[in-house]
N, C-alpha and C positions, 0 to 999 in steps of 0.2 A: 742324447735325447733326440728322438725323431719327431717330426711334425706330423700331426694327424691331418689327413686330407679333409678339406671342407666338404660338407655334404652338398651335393648338387641341388640347386633350386630349380623347380620346374619352370620352364619357359611359358609365361602366360599366353604367348602368341603361338604356341605349339598347336598344330591343327587338331591333334587328338584332344587337347584340353578344350579347344574352342567347340569341337563337336560334342563333347561331354556336357558342356554348359548350355549349348543351344537347345531350345525346344525342338521336338521332332519335326514340326512343320517347316522349319528352316533348313533342315539337313540337306535336302536335294539342291537347293540354291547355293548353299555354302560349298558343297562338294563340287558342283559344276564350276563355280568361279575359282575354287582352289585348284582344280585339275587344269583349267585353262591357264591360270597364273603359273602353275608348275611347268607346263609345257613351254610357256613364254620364257621362263627363267633359265631355260637351257641355253638361251642366247646370251652372249657376253654383255654385261651391263644391265641385265633385266632383274637380277636378284633383288635390288632395293624395291622394285615394284611388287614382288611377291611378299616381301616383308611388310610393306605398307598394306597390302590386301589383307594379310593375316591380322595385322594390328587393328584395322578397321572392323574386321569380323569379330575380333575379341571384344571390342567396344560394343558392337551390336549385340553380341551374345549376352553380355552383361546386362544390357538394357532389356532385351527380349525375355530374359529369364526372370526379370522382376515381376512379381505377381500383379502389380498395378500398371504395368506398361500398356497393355491393351486399352484400358480405360483412359489413361493419360493421352495416348495417341489419338483416340477418338475425340477427346475434349479439345486437343490442339487443332484437329481438322475442322471442328465445328465450334469456333469460339462464339461466345455471347458478346454483343457490342459493349456491354458494361465491363467486360474483362479486358478490353483493349484500351490500354493507357498510352497516350502519345508520349514520346520521349521529349525531354526538354530541348527546345531549340529546333524541333522538327515539325512544328505545327505549320510553318509557312512553306514547307517544301512539298513539291509534287512528285 
């Protein structure tokens, strides 16, 4: 009996996957940061920073691709005072 190879799972932090998920308006910024990170990763010890950059962009791509993201971002930038609720224990802090 021979073992069947496991199918390869796509890496969610793969730059091609990120680019496919990102709305077009973010492509140039992502590619510029990716290429800069790729150049830096040629130095010993810089690979983790490239992996972190790709992970952050995957998270951004997931958010930016959400149809309600733009409206939610606008609402967060312009909160109404009644929407701001103080955290317990923070009322006395400056």
